[in-house]
C-alpha positions in Angstrom: 4.1 -3.4 -1.2 7.0 -1.3 -2.5 6.8 2.1 -4.1 7.8 3.9 -7.3 11.1 2.8 -8.9 12.1 0.6 -6.0 11.5 -3.1 -5.9 10.4 -5.6 -3.2 14.0 -5.7 -1.9 13.3 -2.5 0.0 11.7 -4.8 2.6 14.8 -7.1 2.8 15.4 -6.7 6.5 11.7 -6.8 7.5 9.4 -9.9 7.9 8.7 -12.0 4.8 5.6 -11.6 2.8 6.5 -8.9 0.3 4.4 -8.4 -2.8 5.9 -9.1 -6.2 7.3 -6.3 -8.3 4.4 -3.9 -9.0 3.6 -1.6 -11.9 2.1 1.8 -11.2 1.2 2.9 -14.7 -2.5 2.1 -14.0 -3.3 1.8 -10.3 -6.8 0.6 -10.9 -5.5 -2.4 -13.0 -2.7 -3.2 -10.5 -5.1 -2.9 -7.5 -7.3 -5.6 -9.0 -4.3 -7.8 -9.6 -3.2 -7.4 -5.9 -6.7 -7.9 -4.6 -7.0 -11.2 -6.5 -3.7 -12.6 -5.0 -4.4 -11.7 -1.4 -5.1 -14.5 1.1 -7.9 -14.1 3.7 -7.2 -12.1 6.8 -4.4 -10.2 5.2 -2.5 -7.4 6.9 -1.8 -5.3 3.9 1.3 -3.0 4.2 2.1 -0.3 1.6 4.9 2.1 1.4 4.9 5.4 -0.6 3.1 4.8 -3.9 2.5 1.2 -2.7 0.4 2.7 0.1 -1.9 4.3 -2.5 -2.2 0.9 -4.2 -2.9 -0.7 -0.8 -5.8 1.7 -0.2 -7.4 0.8 -3.6 -6.8 -3.0 -3.1 -8.3 -2.9 0.4 -11.5 -1.3 -0.9 -11.7 -3.9 -3.7 -11.2 -6.8 -1.3 -12.7 -5.9 2.1 -13.4 -9.6 2.7 -9.7 -10.4 2.5 -8.0 -7.4 4.1 -8.3 -7.4 7.9 -5.8 -4.6 8.7 -4.0 -1.9 6.7 -0.6 -0.3 7.3 0.2 2.9 5.3 3.9 3.9 5.5 5.2 7.2 4.1 2.3 7.6 1.8 -0.3 10.2 0.8 -3.8 10.2 -0.6 -2.8 12.9 -3.1 0.8 13.5 -4.1 0.4 17.0 -5.6 -0.8 20.1 -3.8 -4.0 21.8 -4.8 -6.0 24.8 -3.7 -8.0 22.6 -1.3 -5.1 20.4 -0.4 -1.8 22.0 0.8 -0.4 18.7 2.0 1.1 17.7 -1.3 4.2 18.7 -3.3 4.3 21.4 -5.9 3.2 20.3 -9.4 6.2 22.3 -10.8 8.6 20.2 -8.7 7.2 17.0 -10.2 7.4 18.4 -13.7 11.0 19.2 -13.2 11.7 15.8 -11.8 10.0 14.1 -14.7 12.0 16.1 -17.2 15.3 15.2 -15.4 14.4 11.5 -15.2 13.6 11.5 -19.0 17.0 13.2 -19.6 19.3 11.5 -17.1 17.5 8.4 -15.7 16.2 7.6 -12.2 19.3 8.9 -10.4 17.6 12.2 -9.7 14.7 10.4 -8.0 17.1 8.2 -5.9 19.0 11.3 -4.7 15.7 12.7 -3.3 14.7 9.5 -1.6 18.0 8.0 -0.4 20.0 11.2 0.0 23.7 10.4 0.2 23.1 6.7 0.6 23.3 4.0 -2.1 19.8 3.2 -3.5 18.3 0.0 -2.2 16.4 -2.3 -4.6 16.5 0.2 -7.5 14.5 -1.0 -10.6 15.8 -1.0 -14.1 12.9 1.1 -15.2 13.2 2.8 -18.7 12.8 6.6 -18.4 9.6 6.6 -20.5 8.0 4.0 -18.2 9.1 6.0 -15.2 7.5 9.1 -16.7 4.3 7.2 -17.3 4.2 6.1 -13.6 4.9 9.6 -12.4 2.0 10.9 -14.6 -0.2 8.3 -13.0 1.0 9.4 -9.5 0.1 13.0 -10.4 -3.4 12.0 -11.2 -4.1 10.0 -8.1 -6.6 11.6 -5.6 -7.7 9.2 -2.9 -9.1 11.8 -0.5 -12.7 10.5 -0.8 -11.7 6.8 -1.0 -9.7 6.8 2.3 -12.9 7.9 4.1 -14.6 4.8 2.8 -12.2 2.4 4.5 -13.7 0.5 7.4 -10.9 -1.5 8.9 -8.2 -0.9 11.5 -5.5 1.2 9.9 -2.0 2.2 11.1 -0.5 5.3 9.5 3.3 5.4 9.9 5.2 8.5 8.9 8.6 10.1 9.4 8.4 13.6 10.6 11.2 14.6 8.2 9.7 13.1 5.1 10.2 15.5 2.1 8.6 13.3 -0.5 5.2 12.6 1.1 4.8 15.4 3.5 3.9 14.9 7.2 0.8 16.9 6.7 -0.4 14.2 4.3 -0.1 11.6 7.1 -2.2 13.9 9.4 -4.8 14.2 6.7 -4.9 10.5 6.1 -5.2 9.5 9.8 -7.9 12.2 10.3 -10.0 10.8 7.4 -9.8 7.1 8.0 -12.3 6.3 10.7 -10.5 3.4 12.4 -6.9 4.7 12.1 -4.1 5.8 14.4 -1.0 7.7 13.5 2.5 6.7 14.6 5.3 9.3 14.1 8.9 8.2 13.5 11.1 11.1 14.9 13.9 12.3 12.7 13.0 9.9 9.9 12.6 10.7 6.2 10.8 8.8 3.5 12.4 5.4 3.9 11.8 4.1 7.5 12.6 0.5 6.3 16.3 1.7 6.3 16.2 4.7 8.7 14.2 3.1 11.5 13.9 -0.5 10.6 13.7 -1.9 14.1 11.0 0.6 15.3 9.1 0.1 12.0 9.2 -3.7 12.3 7.9 -3.5 15.9 5.1 -1.2 15.0 3.9 -3.5 12.1 4.2 -6.6 14.2 2.3 -5.2 17.2 -0.4 -3.9 15.0 -0.7 -7.0 12.9 -1.2 -9.2 15.9 -3.1 -6.7 18.1 
C-alpha cells in the first residue's frame, strides 16, 4: 500500500499486487475498506502512511492477514513528551502551510530530494492538508502491541521523514517482529534499494 500523496505506481518495479489508490483523510474508514478487499492468507505490505493503514487493516482482519511488512513507517508521526521518535509538530505545520500555498512540490522535495517524484498524485492542496491533519492525529503505539502475526519492519537508516527511532520502537513493541535495516537508504527504498527490498519481502512472504 502506498503512502501520502504518492500513488500505487511507487511499487512499479516490485512484484504485482499493489492496492488501489488510497485515501488517508479517515484512516478508520479506509482500513475497513482495505480489510474487506483482502484475500485470505494475505501478506500485507504498507509503506509510510500506508504502513499505518496496514496496521489498522491487519487488526480488523486477523483471519485474512497472515504476515505484515511495514516499510518506512511509524506508529506516531509527531513527537511528543513521551515519544521522541517523531518529527516536530512545528515542522508539519510549516509543511502544511507551504503545501496550501504552493502545492505538493514541497513534500516531494523532502521525499525524493533531487530526483523526479514517482507516481505523484493530483491531490488538491485542501485534500492534502486534510490528510496531513489525519496523519498528525494518528497514534498507533498501543495498537501495534496488539498485533499477533509475523511482522517484518524495514527501514532506511537515513530516513528523515519517519525517523529510524520509530522503526526501533515499532519492532520492539510488536511481539512477532524483526527489524531489517537498509544502510544508506532514506524514505523510499522502493527506488533507493529496490533489489534488496524486493528480496526481503519475497523471503519473508514465503518464509
